[in-house]
Each structure stands twice: as C-alpha cells, then as structure tokens.
C-alpha positions in Angstrom: -13.2 15.1 11.0 -9.5 14.8 9.7 -8.8 11.1 9.6 -4.9 10.6 10.5 -2.2 8.5 9.1 -2.0 5.6 11.4 1.2 3.1 11.6 1.9 0.0 13.7 4.6 0.3 16.4 5.7 -3.1 17.9 10.0 -1.9 18.8 11.0 -3.8 15.7 13.3 -2.2 12.7 10.8 -2.5 10.8 7.8 -0.9 12.8 10.2 1.9 13.3 10.3 2.3 9.7 6.5 2.1 9.1 6.5 4.9 11.7 9.3 7.2 10.1 7.4 6.6 6.6 4.1 7.5 8.0 5.4 10.5 9.7 6.4 11.9 6.0 3.7 11.1 4.2 1.5 12.7 7.0 3.4 15.9 6.8 3.1 15.4 2.6 -0.6 15.7 3.1 -1.5 17.7 6.3 -3.2 15.1 8.3 -2.2 14.3 11.6 0.0 11.0 12.9 -1.1 8.0 15.0 0.9 5.4 16.7 -0.4 2.3 18.2 0.9 -0.6 19.9 -1.3 -3.8 19.4 -0.3 -7.0 21.3 3.1 -7.8 22.6 6.6 -6.7 22.0 8.5 -7.7 18.4 9.5 -11.3 18.7 13.4 -9.9 19.3 13.1 -8.1 21.9 13.6 -9.7 24.9 10.7 -11.2 26.7 9.3 -8.7 29.3 7.8 -10.2 32.7 4.8 -11.9 32.4 3.5 -9.1 34.9 0.6 -7.3 32.9 1.8 -3.6 34.0 5.6 -4.1 33.4 4.0 -4.9 29.3 2.1 -2.1 29.4 4.6 0.4 30.9 7.1 -0.6 28.0 4.6 -0.4 25.3 3.6 3.4 26.8 7.3 3.7 27.0 8.0 2.5 22.9 4.9 4.7 21.8 6.3 8.0 24.4 10.1 7.3 22.2 8.7 6.9 18.9 6.7 10.6 19.2 10.0 12.1 20.9 11.7 11.2 18.0 9.3 11.7 14.9 8.5 15.5 16.6 12.4 16.1 16.8 12.1 15.6 13.0 8.9 16.8 12.1 8.0 19.8 14.8 5.1 20.8 13.7 3.3 17.4 12.7 0.4 16.7 15.4 1.1 13.0 17.2 -1.3 10.9 19.5 -0.3 7.2 20.1 -2.6 4.4 21.4 -2.2 1.2 23.2 -4.8 -1.5 21.7 -5.9 -3.9 23.9 -7.9 -6.3 21.1 -6.3 -8.9 19.4 -4.1 -7.8 17.0 -6.1 -8.5 13.6 -9.2 -7.2 14.8 -7.6 -4.2 16.9 -5.7 -3.1 13.1 -8.4 -3.5 11.2 -10.4 -1.3 13.6 -8.0 1.7 13.4 -7.2 1.4 9.5 -11.1 2.0 9.5 -10.8 5.2 11.2 -7.3 6.1 8.9 -6.8 7.4 5.9 -4.4 4.7 5.6 -2.6 2.3 8.3 1.5 1.7 7.7 2.7 -1.6 8.8 6.9 -2.7 8.9 6.6 -6.0 7.6 10.3 -7.8 7.9 12.0 -8.7 4.4 13.3 -12.0 2.2 16.6 -10.0 1.8 17.9 -6.5 0.3 15.7 -6.7 -2.4 13.9 -9.4 -2.6 10.0 -8.8 -1.1 8.6 -8.5 2.0 7.6 -11.9 4.6 4.4 -11.0 5.9 2.8 -12.6 9.3 -0.7 -13.7 9.9 -1.2 -10.5 11.7 -0.3 -8.8 8.5 -2.1 -11.0 5.8 -5.2 -10.8 8.0 -5.0 -6.8 8.1 -4.3 -6.3 4.4 -7.4 -9.2 3.4 -9.8 -7.1 5.5 -8.8 -3.6 5.9 -11.5 -0.8 4.8 -8.7 1.2 4.0 -5.2 1.6 1.8 -2.5 -0.5 4.0 1.2 0.5 3.0 4.5 -1.8 4.0 7.3 -0.8 4.9 10.6 -2.9 5.4 13.7 -1.4 7.8 16.0 0.1 6.2 13.4 1.9 3.6 14.2 5.5 4.2 13.4 8.7 2.6 16.2 7.7 0.1 14.2 5.6 -2.0 11.4 8.5 -2.5 14.2 10.6 -4.2 13.2 12.9 -7.3 12.8 10.9 -10.6 11.3 7.8 -8.5 8.3 7.0 -9.8 4.4 6.1 -8.4 3.6 2.8 -9.8 -0.2 1.6 -10.1 -1.5 -1.4 -11.2 -4.8 -0.8 -13.5 -7.3 -3.3 -14.3 -10.8 -4.1 -15.7 -13.1 -1.2 -16.5 -12.4 2.5 -15.1 -14.6 1.6 -12.0 -12.9 -1.3 -10.9 -9.4 0.4 -10.6 -10.4 4.1 -9.4 -9.5 3.5 -6.0 -6.0 2.6 -6.5 -5.7 5.2 -9.1 -7.5 8.1 -6.6 -4.6 6.7 -3.9 -1.4 6.5 -6.4 -2.3 10.5 -8.0 -3.0 11.8 -4.6 0.3 10.3 -3.4 2.1 11.3 -6.5 0.8 14.9 -5.9 1.8 15.4 -2.6 5.1 13.9 -3.1 6.1 15.9 -6.5 6.1 12.2 -8.3 5.3 11.0 -11.4 2.7 7.9 -12.1 4.0 5.2 -13.9 0.0 3.3 -14.9 0.7 -0.6 -15.4 -2.0 -2.3 -17.6 -0.9 -6.2 -18.0 -3.0 -8.5 -20.6 -2.5 -12.2 -22.1 -3.7 -13.7 -25.4 -7.2 -15.9 -24.2 -8.0 -18.9 -25.1 -9.9 -19.2 -28.4 -12.8 -20.7 -26.7 -13.5 -17.6 -24.3 -14.0 -15.3 -27.3 -17.4 -14.1 -28.6 -19.0 -11.9 -31.2 -19.1 -9.3 -28.8 -15.6 -9.5 -27.7 -14.4 -9.6 -31.5 -16.1 -7.1 -32.2 -14.7 -5.0 -29.7 -11.5 -5.8 -30.9 -11.8 -5.1 -34.4 -12.8 -1.7 -33.7 -10.0 -1.3 -31.8 -7.5 -2.5 -33.9 -6.4 -5.5 -31.6 -5.8 -6.6 -28.5 -2.5 -4.6 -27.4 -4.9 -1.3 -28.7 -7.6 -2.4 -27.3 -5.5 -2.5 -23.6 -3.8 0.7 -24.6 -7.7 2.3 -25.2 -8.9 1.0 -21.8 -6.0 2.1 -19.9 -6.6 5.8 -21.2 -10.1 5.6 -20.6 -9.4 4.6 -16.8 -6.3 7.7 -16.7 -8.4 10.1 -18.0 -10.5 11.5 -14.9 -7.6 11.5 -12.5 -5.5 13.1 -15.3 -7.9 15.7 -15.2 -8.1 15.8 -11.5 -4.7 16.0 -11.0 -3.3 17.6 -14.1 0.0 18.2 -12.6 1.0 14.9 -12.3 3.2 13.4 -15.2 1.6 10.1 -16.5 3.5 7.2 -18.4 1.0 4.7 -19.6 2.6 1.5 -19.4 0.7 -1.3 -21.4 2.9 -5.2 -21.8 1.7 -8.7 -22.4 2.1 -10.8 -19.8 0.9 -11.5 -15.9 -0.3 -8.7 -13.7 2.4 -9.5 -11.2 5.3 -10.0 -13.3 5.1 -7.0 -15.6 4.6 -4.6 -12.2 7.9 -6.3 -10.8 9.6 -5.7 -13.9 8.8 -2.1 -13.6 9.6 -1.9 -9.6 13.0 -1.1 -9.4 12.4 2.4 -10.2 9.5 3.0 -8.2 9.1 4.5 -4.7 5.9 2.9 -4.5 4.0 0.1 -5.6 0.2 0.9 -5.9 -2.3 -2.3 -6.3 -6.1 -2.9 -5.7 -7.7 -5.7 -4.1 -11.3 -6.7 -4.0 -13.2 -5.6 -0.5 -15.9 -8.1 -1.0 -15.7 -11.5 1.0 -16.0 -14.6 -0.9 -17.0 -18.1 0.1 -13.5 -18.8 1.9 -13.5 -15.0 3.7 -11.6 -12.4 2.8 -8.4 -12.4 0.3 -5.2 -10.5 -0.6 -5.5 -11.3 -4.3 -2.9 -13.2 -6.7 -1.6 -9.7 -7.8 -1.3 -7.9 -4.3 0.2 -11.5 -3.3 2.8 -11.5 -6.2 4.1 -7.6 -5.5 3.9 -8.1 -1.6 6.2 -11.2 -1.6 8.9 -9.6 -4.5 8.8 -6.0 -4.6 11.7 -4.2 -3.9 9.9 -1.2 -2.7 6.9 -0.4 -0.1 3.8 -1.4 -1.4 0.1 0.1 -0.8 -2.7 -2.1 -1.3 -6.0 -0.7 -1.8 -9.5 -2.3 -1.3 -12.6 -1.4 -3.9 -15.6 -2.8 -4.2 
C-alpha cells in the first residue's frame, strides 16, 4: 500500500504553508497527499461556539477549502482529508505511523530566526516513527530554487546516520538538488583516549582525516544508490548544532536524525535537533533512527 505524505491543518498561516510544502513534495515523489485536522482551531482564529457540531463543520470546511486550493495548483494530485477526534499528539503520531512523512506548521521567532515549537509539535517530533518536517509561514517555493542544497547532519558510524542520509538523498533526487553532508567533530578530553582509539587515529593521520574517512564511508552506499545526486562533504570542528546552522542559510531543507529509542525519562528530541529546530532559517526534517 502506498503511504501518503500527511500534513496537519488547523487554519493558521503556518499550517497552510505546511500543506503547500507537503503538496509539492507529494507531487515530486509521486505520492498521495493526506490532510488531517486535529483538535481545535488555531489560537488566532475567533473562538467558535462551544457546540461540537459547529466545530466539526468548521473543520470539514477548512479541509475542503485547503483541498480545493491544493487541487487547483496540482490537478493530478490525489488528496484525502480526515478529521481526527483523538488527543492531538497521539492522533498526529498515529497519522505519522501510516505516512511517508508528516508535515507540520510551526510559528517562527522571526523572519530568519528559527521555529517556535508548541507542546504538541515537540511531543510529535519526539515520538513519531516517520520523519517529521517543520515548516513556517512564508516558506514558499522560492526557498526550493535551483542551487539550494539539502543539508544533512551525519554523526556516529554509517548505521547511526543511515535513515537521515537516505531521507536527504531521496529528497534531493526528487528535487534535482545537491546534498551537503555535514560531520562536526571536537577534540575529546585526554582521558577519553584509549590505546585502540589512538591506533585508529594514527592509521588515519589525525582527528580530521579520521572524521573525513568516517563521513566518506557513511556516504558511500548512498552515493552508489543515488549516483546523479551531487554531494559535498563538509567536515568541521565545532558542535554539530553550530556547524549545521552555519551552512543552513544555503539550504532548502535541513535534515537531522533523532534516536527512536525511549530513555528512562521518555522520548526526547535530542540536542542537535533541538538546536536546529530553534534556529534554522529553513524547513527542518527530523528523521528517527534506531
């Protein structure tokens, strides 16, 4: 069964931007689009009567209007709509489970300064089993122009970053874009060195060549699978969040990974995803991995 790209719609400008972004991505990937509404209207929409029937009519009308706007722009795109009655985080997390990716709108701190994440968005990002893309109002197709890169963070070994790299390469292939794969590194405290790690560093010629080698090995299977996608390897000293944000202005999409395993305190977004979600000037995709 073909999984759709799903977008959450609540009547806000941010969710309208998310639906438009999701529609363009669905067309590129040859996938259907699913529009869902969960919970109440956006906070800046005048309160509706407490009558549940009135709220339901408003939700259906909102979805119908959004469907019509998208179909006018993309006549051949299959679109379905659903009003979900469950609690918002749980309903959106369940919707993500059945989707190729979930697209949500998020309020921005400013024209070029990051996202303002509500509690629903944070919970969904932390628990969704599929990639979640955050889009702000005003992030139109102009940011997807030729020459703008898909930037993806790579850390750990090849398996750790496989899901994020696959998402980035697949997205770049669908858009005819290039990929900039970023690996950040820092000098570890002396006591963290072990004889085995020192031997690996000696074989690689030092820290930076070792990091470049690790990035190259992680990229190798995806270069082979997507030979037409141009790739720039970017290795830089610094925190992963800082290095990714330094190249984010040239990106049409920033892709980061998030561990899917739950910790003792529950699911978490992770420090790198947290940093870019709060400060990136472009849409951000958070991809879960084992």
